[in-house]
N, CA, C and O atoms as CSV, one atom per row, in Angstrom:
chain,resi,resn,atom,element,x,y,z
A,1,MET,N,N,48.658,84.297,35.258
A,1,MET,CA,C,49.644,85.107,35.943
A,1,MET,C,C,49.501,84.976,37.474
A,1,MET,O,O,48.396,84.885,38.010
A,2,THR,N,N,50.593,84.971,38.112
A,2,THR,CA,C,50.576,84.886,39.608
A,2,THR,C,C,50.803,86.289,40.134
A,2,THR,O,O,51.533,87.087,39.545
A,3,THR,N,N,50.158,86.571,41.260
A,3,THR,CA,C,50.237,87.869,41.897
A,3,THR,C,C,51.281,87.795,43.044
A,3,THR,O,O,51.373,86.804,43.769
A,4,TYR,N,N,52.036,88.858,43.166
A,4,TYR,CA,C,53.054,88.989,44.222
A,4,TYR,C,C,52.899,90.337,44.887
A,4,TYR,O,O,52.707,91.352,44.218
A,5,ILE,N,N,52.982,90.347,46.200
A,5,ILE,CA,C,53.042,91.581,46.969
A,5,ILE,C,C,54.475,91.803,47.352
A,5,ILE,O,O,55.115,90.940,47.953
A,6,MET,N,N,54.979,92.968,46.999
A,6,MET,CA,C,56.393,93.319,47.330
A,6,MET,C,C,56.422,94.449,48.354
A,6,MET,O,O,55.891,95.536,48.129
A,7,LEU,N,N,57.056,94.158,49.479
A,7,LEU,CA,C,57.214,95.113,50.569
A,7,LEU,C,C,58.647,95.615,50.455
A,7,LEU,O,O,59.596,94.835,50.533
A,8,LEU,N,N,58.793,96.891,50.276
A,8,LEU,CA,C,60.150,97.468,49.942
A,8,LEU,C,C,60.546,98.544,50.946
A,8,LEU,O,O,59.727,99.334,51.416
A,9,ASN,N,N,61.822,98.535,51.247
A,9,ASN,CA,C,62.449,99.584,52.031
A,9,ASN,C,C,63.615,100.153,51.300
A,9,ASN,O,O,64.407,99.413,50.716
A,10,TRP,N,N,63.747,101.503,51.317
A,10,TRP,CA,C,64.918,102.112,50.726
A,10,TRP,C,C,66.153,101.771,51.563
A,10,TRP,O,O,66.089,101.705,52.791
A,11,THR,N,N,67.251,101.559,50.890
A,11,THR,CA,C,68.564,101.410,51.531
A,11,THR,C,C,69.051,102.847,51.793
A,11,THR,O,O,68.398,103.822,51.422
A,12,ASP,N,N,70.211,102.941,52.440
A,12,ASP,CA,C,70.828,104.279,52.631
A,12,ASP,C,C,71.039,104.952,51.292
A,12,ASP,O,O,70.791,106.150,51.151
A,13,GLN,N,N,71.496,104.189,50.303
A,13,GLN,CA,C,71.759,104.753,48.971
A,13,GLN,C,C,70.426,105.198,48.370
A,13,GLN,O,O,70.340,106.284,47.798
A,14,GLY,N,N,69.389,104.372,48.493
A,14,GLY,CA,C,68.093,104.688,47.888
A,14,GLY,C,C,67.447,105.937,48.459
A,14,GLY,O,O,66.840,106.712,47.720
A,15,ILE,N,N,67.568,106.144,49.778
A,15,ILE,CA,C,66.962,107.321,50.383
A,15,ILE,C,C,67.781,108.585,50.089
A,15,ILE,O,O,67.230,109.675,49.938
A,16,ARG,N,N,69.109,108.413,50.010
A,16,ARG,CA,C,69.951,109.550,49.650
A,16,ARG,C,C,69.593,110.103,48.277
A,16,ARG,O,O,69.685,111.305,48.026
A,17,ASN,N,N,69.194,109.217,47.417
A,17,ASN,CA,C,68.855,109.572,46.029
A,17,ASN,C,C,67.310,109.452,45.784
A,17,ASN,O,O,66.874,109.102,44.687
A,18,VAL,N,N,66.532,109.743,46.803
A,18,VAL,CA,C,65.098,109.571,46.728
A,18,VAL,C,C,64.430,110.341,45.593
A,18,VAL,O,O,63.404,109.909,45.067
A,19,ARG,N,N,65.000,111.463,45.218
A,19,ARG,CA,C,64.406,112.283,44.142
A,19,ARG,C,C,64.443,111.510,42.810
A,19,ARG,O,O,63.663,111.795,41.902
A,20,ASP,N,N,65.348,110.541,42.706
A,20,ASP,CA,C,65.452,109.741,41.485
A,20,ASP,C,C,64.511,108.523,41.527
A,20,ASP,O,O,64.441,107.750,40.572
A,21,SER,N,N,63.794,108.368,42.641
A,21,SER,CA,C,62.963,107.150,42.815
A,21,SER,C,C,61.920,106.992,41.731
A,21,SER,O,O,61.734,105.871,41.258
A,22,PRO,N,N,61.212,108.054,41.296
A,22,PRO,CA,C,60.251,107.827,40.180
A,22,PRO,C,C,60.915,107.267,38.896
A,22,PRO,O,O,60.340,106.427,38.204
A,23,LYS,N,N,62.082,107.734,38.613
A,23,LYS,CA,C,62.813,107.186,37.459
A,23,LYS,C,C,63.142,105.715,37.636
A,23,LYS,O,O,63.054,104.924,36.697
A,24,ARG,N,N,63.524,105.361,38.861
A,24,ARG,CA,C,63.859,103.988,39.173
A,24,ARG,C,C,62.611,103.101,39.081
A,24,ARG,O,O,62.684,101.967,38.609
A,25,LEU,N,N,61.456,103.631,39.538
A,25,LEU,CA,C,60.184,102.917,39.402
A,25,LEU,C,C,59.874,102.655,37.937
A,25,LEU,O,O,59.494,101.543,37.570
A,26,ASP,N,N,60.031,103.662,37.110
A,26,ASP,CA,C,59.792,103.507,35.672
A,26,ASP,C,C,60.677,102.397,35.087
A,26,ASP,O,O,60.232,101.580,34.281
A,27,ALA,N,N,61.965,102.396,35.526
A,27,ALA,CA,C,62.904,101.405,34.996
A,27,ALA,C,C,62.491,100.001,35.503
A,27,ALA,O,O,62.607,99.027,34.759
A,28,ALA,N,N,62.020,99.891,36.740
A,28,ALA,CA,C,61.585,98.633,37.278
A,28,ALA,C,C,60.369,98.128,36.543
A,28,ALA,O,O,60.272,96.936,36.249
A,29,LYS,N,N,59.447,99.004,36.244
A,29,LYS,CA,C,58.236,98.600,35.509
A,29,LYS,C,C,58.651,98.075,34.134
A,29,LYS,O,O,58.162,97.040,33.682
A,30,ALA,N,N,59.531,98.780,33.496
A,30,ALA,CA,C,60.026,98.339,32.157
A,30,ALA,C,C,60.724,96.969,32.235
A,30,ALA,O,O,60.505,96.099,31.392
A,31,ALA,N,N,61.545,96.804,33.235
A,31,ALA,CA,C,62.260,95.511,33.430
A,31,ALA,C,C,61.264,94.351,33.618
A,31,ALA,O,O,61.382,93.298,32.991
A,32,LEU,N,N,60.277,94.584,34.506
A,32,LEU,CA,C,59.314,93.507,34.776
A,32,LEU,C,C,58.492,93.212,33.504
A,32,LEU,O,O,58.181,92.058,33.209
A,33,SER,N,N,58.157,94.255,32.775
A,33,SER,CA,C,57.427,94.070,31.513
A,33,SER,C,C,58.249,93.216,30.543
A,33,SER,O,O,57.706,92.319,29.897
A,34,GLU,N,N,59.507,93.477,30.441
A,34,GLU,CA,C,60.384,92.695,29.550
A,34,GLU,C,C,60.451,91.228,29.972
A,34,GLU,O,O,60.706,90.351,29.146
A,35,MET,N,N,60.214,90.959,31.293
A,35,MET,CA,C,60.209,89.587,31.766
A,35,MET,C,C,58.839,88.961,31.643
A,35,MET,O,O,58.672,87.801,32.021
A,36,GLY,N,N,57.852,89.672,31.132
A,36,GLY,CA,C,56.534,89.137,30.931
A,36,GLY,C,C,55.574,89.448,32.034
A,36,GLY,O,O,54.478,88.888,32.054
A,37,GLY,N,N,55.931,90.328,32.970
A,37,GLY,CA,C,55.052,90.684,34.098
A,37,GLY,C,C,54.638,92.134,34.038
A,37,GLY,O,O,54.920,92.842,33.072
A,38,SER,N,N,53.955,92.569,35.101
A,38,SER,CA,C,53.491,93.933,35.151
A,38,SER,C,C,53.201,94.349,36.609
A,38,SER,O,O,52.944,93.510,37.473
A,39,PHE,N,N,53.248,95.621,36.840
A,39,PHE,CA,C,52.796,96.175,38.116
A,39,PHE,C,C,51.304,96.418,38.039
A,39,PHE,O,O,50.810,96.979,37.061
A,40,LYS,N,N,50.607,96.011,39.035
A,40,LYS,CA,C,49.147,96.274,39.131
A,40,LYS,C,C,48.841,97.423,40.022
A,40,LYS,O,O,47.817,98.085,39.848
A,41,ALA,N,N,49.713,97.692,40.998
A,41,ALA,CA,C,49.521,98.833,41.922
A,41,ALA,C,C,50.880,99.153,42.567
A,41,ALA,O,O,51.751,98.290,42.675
A,42,PHE,N,N,51.034,100.393,42.982
A,42,PHE,CA,C,52.245,100.815,43.644
A,42,PHE,C,C,51.888,101.895,44.626
A,42,PHE,O,O,51.117,102.799,44.301
A,43,TYR,N,N,52.441,101.820,45.841
A,43,TYR,CA,C,52.097,102.750,46.945
A,43,TYR,C,C,53.349,103.170,47.678
A,43,TYR,O,O,54.230,102.356,47.953
A,44,LEU,N,N,53.416,104.441,47.990
A,44,LEU,CA,C,54.309,104.968,48.989
A,44,LEU,C,C,53.593,104.798,50.322
A,44,LEU,O,O,52.445,105.220,50.463
A,45,THR,N,N,54.253,104.189,51.297
A,45,THR,CA,C,53.566,103.883,52.573
A,45,THR,C,C,54.340,104.468,53.749
A,45,THR,O,O,55.525,104.794,53.677
A,46,MET,N,N,53.590,104.574,54.821
A,46,MET,CA,C,54.186,104.990,56.106
A,46,MET,C,C,54.149,103.800,57.055
A,46,MET,O,O,53.178,103.044,57.052
A,47,GLY,N,N,55.159,103.625,57.844
A,47,GLY,CA,C,55.177,102.490,58.749
A,47,GLY,C,C,56.414,101.664,58.521
A,47,GLY,O,O,57.470,102.207,58.196
A,48,GLU,N,N,56.307,100.351,58.686
A,48,GLU,CA,C,57.453,99.463,58.628
A,48,GLU,C,C,58.075,99.415,57.221
A,48,GLU,O,O,59.274,99.176,57.079
A,49,TYR,N,N,57.264,99.640,56.199
A,49,TYR,CA,C,57.788,99.589,54.821
A,49,TYR,C,C,57.595,100.931,54.173
A,49,TYR,O,O,56.637,101.649,54.457
A,50,ASP,N,N,58.549,101.271,53.269
A,50,ASP,CA,C,58.495,102.554,52.560
A,50,ASP,C,C,57.592,102.517,51.328
A,50,ASP,O,O,56.959,103.512,50.975
A,51,LEU,N,N,57.546,101.333,50.673
A,51,LEU,CA,C,56.826,101.181,49.433
A,51,LEU,C,C,56.155,99.785,49.421
A,51,LEU,O,O,56.661,98.831,50.010
A,52,VAL,N,N,55.032,99.706,48.749
A,52,VAL,CA,C,54.373,98.408,48.525
A,52,VAL,C,C,53.991,98.368,47.039
A,52,VAL,O,O,53.429,99.319,46.495
A,53,ALA,N,N,54.311,97.247,46.412
A,53,ALA,CA,C,53.951,97.034,45.013
A,53,ALA,C,C,53.145,95.763,44.889
A,53,ALA,O,O,53.421,94.779,45.576
A,54,VAL,N,N,52.157,95.773,44.025
A,54,VAL,CA,C,51.407,94.571,43.677
A,54,VAL,C,C,51.778,94.287,42.214
A,54,VAL,O,O,51.514,95.099,41.327
A,55,ALA,N,N,52.376,93.154,41.986
A,55,ALA,CA,C,52.858,92.831,40.648
A,55,ALA,C,C,52.401,91.446,40.228
A,55,ALA,O,O,52.075,90.601,41.062
A,56,GLU,N,N,52.383,91.233,38.942
A,56,GLU,CA,C,52.090,89.937,38.394
A,56,GLU,C,C,53.273,89.472,37.563
A,56,GLU,O,O,53.928,90.260,36.880
A,57,ALA,N,N,53.526,88.189,37.637
A,57,ALA,CA,C,54.621,87.610,36.870
A,57,ALA,C,C,54.138,86.192,36.399
A,57,ALA,O,O,53.271,85.581,37.024
A,58,PRO,N,N,54.715,85.714,35.309
A,58,PRO,CA,C,54.294,84.419,34.771
A,58,PRO,C,C,54.548,83.265,35.730
A,58,PRO,O,O,53.793,82.294,35.735
A,59,ASP,N,N,55.595,83.353,36.538
A,59,ASP,CA,C,55.893,82.273,37.473
A,59,ASP,C,C,56.838,82.737,38.572
A,59,ASP,O,O,57.314,83.872,38.549
A,60,ASP,N,N,57.113,81.852,39.542
A,60,ASP,CA,C,57.959,82.202,40.655
A,60,ASP,C,C,59.379,82.544,40.249
A,60,ASP,O,O,60.021,83.397,40.861
A,61,ALA,N,N,59.866,81.876,39.217
A,61,ALA,CA,C,61.249,82.135,38.747
A,61,ALA,C,C,61.393,83.569,38.211
A,61,ALA,O,O,62.394,84.237,38.468
A,62,VAL,N,N,60.414,84.015,37.487
A,62,VAL,CA,C,60.417,85.405,36.989
A,62,VAL,C,C,60.313,86.384,38.148
A,62,VAL,O,O,61.032,87.382,38.165
A,63,ALA,N,N,59.456,86.134,39.100
A,63,ALA,CA,C,59.330,86.982,40.259
A,63,ALA,C,C,60.635,87.063,41.038
A,63,ALA,O,O,61.040,88.143,41.467
A,64,ALA,N,N,61.292,85.923,41.220
A,64,ALA,CA,C,62.560,85.872,41.941
A,64,ALA,C,C,63.625,86.640,41.170
A,64,ALA,O,O,64.396,87.396,41.761
A,65,ARG,N,N,63.674,86.449,39.847
A,65,ARG,CA,C,64.662,87.154,39.044
A,65,ARG,C,C,64.453,88.663,39.115
A,65,ARG,O,O,65.420,89.422,39.184
A,66,PHE,N,N,63.215,89.094,39.100
A,66,PHE,CA,C,62.866,90.536,39.183
A,66,PHE,C,C,63.301,91.070,40.546
A,66,PHE,O,O,63.935,92.122,40.627
A,67,ALA,N,N,62.958,90.338,41.637
A,67,ALA,CA,C,63.333,90.781,42.994
A,67,ALA,C,C,64.837,90.899,43.131
A,67,ALA,O,O,65.335,91.853,43.727
A,68,LEU,N,N,65.562,89.938,42.586
A,68,LEU,CA,C,67.040,89.974,42.643
A,68,LEU,C,C,67.566,91.164,41.829
A,68,LEU,O,O,68.502,91.845,42.249
A,69,ALA,N,N,66.962,91.405,40.672
A,69,ALA,CA,C,67.441,92.485,39.808
A,69,ALA,C,C,67.245,93.842,40.464
A,69,ALA,O,O,68.145,94.679,40.407
A,70,ILE,N,N,66.096,94.085,41.086
A,70,ILE,CA,C,65.923,95.396,41.721
A,70,ILE,C,C,66.766,95.495,42.981
A,70,ILE,O,O,67.230,96.582,43.324
A,71,GLY,N,N,66.972,94.396,43.670
A,71,GLY,CA,C,67.798,94.423,44.854
A,71,GLY,C,C,69.244,94.696,44.477
A,71,GLY,O,O,69.951,95.363,45.232
A,72,ALA,N,N,69.704,94.204,43.337
A,72,ALA,CA,C,71.074,94.379,42.898
A,72,ALA,C,C,71.403,95.832,42.555
A,72,ALA,O,O,72.580,96.176,42.444
A,73,THR,N,N,70.400,96.689,42.386
A,73,THR,CA,C,70.655,98.093,42.104
A,73,THR,C,C,71.158,98.827,43.368
A,73,THR,O,O,71.760,99.898,43.283
A,74,GLY,N,N,70.890,98.212,44.548
A,74,GLY,CA,C,71.346,98.788,45.814
A,74,GLY,C,C,70.401,99.880,46.373
A,74,GLY,O,O,70.734,100.507,47.379
A,75,ASN,N,N,69.250,100.116,45.753
A,75,ASN,CA,C,68.397,101.174,46.225
A,75,ASN,C,C,67.275,100.695,47.163
A,75,ASN,O,O,66.761,101.475,47.964
A,76,VAL,N,N,66.909,99.449,47.062
A,76,VAL,CA,C,65.831,98.907,47.910
A,76,VAL,C,C,66.175,97.488,48.373
A,76,VAL,O,O,66.969,96.772,47.763
A,77,ARG,N,N,65.537,97.127,49.476
A,77,ARG,CA,C,65.487,95.746,49.932
A,77,ARG,C,C,64.057,95.322,49.889
A,77,ARG,O,O,63.168,96.125,50.174
A,78,SER,N,N,63.802,94.094,49.543
A,78,SER,CA,C,62.417,93.660,49.376
A,78,SER,C,C,62.107,92.374,50.100
A,78,SER,O,O,62.964,91.521,50.330
A,79,VAL,N,N,60.828,92.276,50.450
A,79,VAL,CA,C,60.209,91.030,50.938
A,79,VAL,C,C,59.070,90.751,49.956
A,79,VAL,O,O,58.174,91.577,49.781
A,80,THR,N,N,59.114,89.589,49.322
A,80,THR,CA,C,58.124,89.267,48.313
A,80,THR,C,C,57.216,88.163,48.795
A,80,THR,O,O,57.675,87.125,49.271
A,81,LEU,N,N,55.923,88.395,48.668
A,81,LEU,CA,C,54.919,87.425,49.100
A,81,LEU,C,C,54.134,86.922,47.900
A,81,LEU,O,O,53.666,87.729,47.096
A,82,LYS,N,N,53.979,85.627,47.759
A,82,LYS,CA,C,53.119,85.108,46.715
A,82,LYS,C,C,51.699,85.214,47.194
A,82,LYS,O,O,51.375,84.768,48.295
A,83,ALA,N,N,50.851,85.797,46.387
A,83,ALA,CA,C,49.448,86.037,46.823
A,83,ALA,C,C,48.506,85.098,46.065
A,83,ALA,O,O,48.624,84.925,44.851
A,84,PHE,N,N,47.567,84.494,46.808
A,84,PHE,CA,C,46.573,83.630,46.243
A,84,PHE,C,C,45.244,84.433,46.207
A,84,PHE,O,O,44.814,84.959,47.234
A,85,PRO,N,N,44.605,84.521,45.033
A,85,PRO,CA,C,43.336,85.235,44.977
A,85,PRO,C,C,42.258,84.479,45.745
A,85,PRO,O,O,42.444,83.321,46.119
A,86,GLU,N,N,41.136,85.141,45.973
A,86,GLU,CA,C,40.082,84.562,46.792
A,86,GLU,C,C,39.628,83.222,46.287
A,86,GLU,O,O,39.417,82.314,47.091
A,87,ALA,N,N,39.466,83.052,44.992
A,87,ALA,CA,C,39.023,81.755,44.461
A,87,ALA,C,C,39.988,80.666,44.813
A,87,ALA,O,O,39.568,79.584,45.221
A,88,ALA,N,N,41.258,80.908,44.672
A,88,ALA,CA,C,42.255,79.909,45.041
A,88,ALA,C,C,42.264,79.631,46.552
A,88,ALA,O,O,42.409,78.490,46.990
A,89,TYR,N,N,42.105,80.705,47.331
A,89,TYR,CA,C,42.026,80.554,48.779
A,89,TYR,C,C,40.850,79.615,49.164
A,89,TYR,O,O,40.998,78.719,49.996
A,90,ARG,N,N,39.689,79.852,48.532
A,90,ARG,CA,C,38.536,79.003,48.853
A,90,ARG,C,C,38.777,77.566,48.440
A,90,ARG,O,O,38.412,76.635,49.159
A,91,GLU,N,N,39.396,77.384,47.273
A,91,GLU,CA,C,39.729,76.038,46.812
A,91,GLU,C,C,40.692,75.321,47.741
A,91,GLU,O,O,40.493,74.147,48.052
A,92,ILE,N,N,41.716,76.001,48.181
A,92,ILE,CA,C,42.699,75.430,49.108
A,92,ILE,C,C,42.027,75.044,50.436
A,92,ILE,O,O,42.227,73.943,50.949
A,93,ILE,N,N,41.253,75.942,50.960
A,93,ILE,CA,C,40.604,75.657,52.254
A,93,ILE,C,C,39.597,74.534,52.094
A,93,ILE,O,O,39.524,73.675,52.974
A,94,SER,N,N,38.814,74.489,51.021
A,94,SER,CA,C,37.846,73.412,50.856
A,94,SER,C,C,38.491,72.056,50.644
A,94,SER,O,O,37.878,71.019,50.899
A,95,SER,N,N,39.729,72.067,50.178
A,95,SER,CA,C,40.411,70.773,49.954
A,95,SER,C,C,40.891,70.166,51.267
A,95,SER,O,O,41.339,69.019,51.298
A,96,LEU,N,N,40.800,70.918,52.325
A,96,LEU,CA,C,41.207,70.374,53.614
A,96,LEU,C,C,40.279,69.257,54.133
A,96,LEU,O,O,40.636,68.481,55.020
A,97,GLY,N,N,39.111,69.215,53.556
A,97,GLY,CA,C,38.174,68.154,53.947
A,97,GLY,C,C,37.239,68.477,55.051
A,97,GLY,O,O,36.424,67.638,55.435
């Protein structure tokens, strides 16, 4: 599984209906699970982003489909980062020669 960091901001619609946000999170978790992925962590944050999620998906196509699906609801905008674990980081750096 590949890890993805999702940086999320509520849209005007999303913040107007913020009390429904936990239900939307549950729906997002279920949707990602149906696609073969899962949430590993989820945070309400202060600063540039409203929410941060750490998720796993089988591949980039699933991660992209999930990001598009949650964006299409109109409640959040996302920036998704593909994350490389430490072992992969060390392998990439050592391959530089």
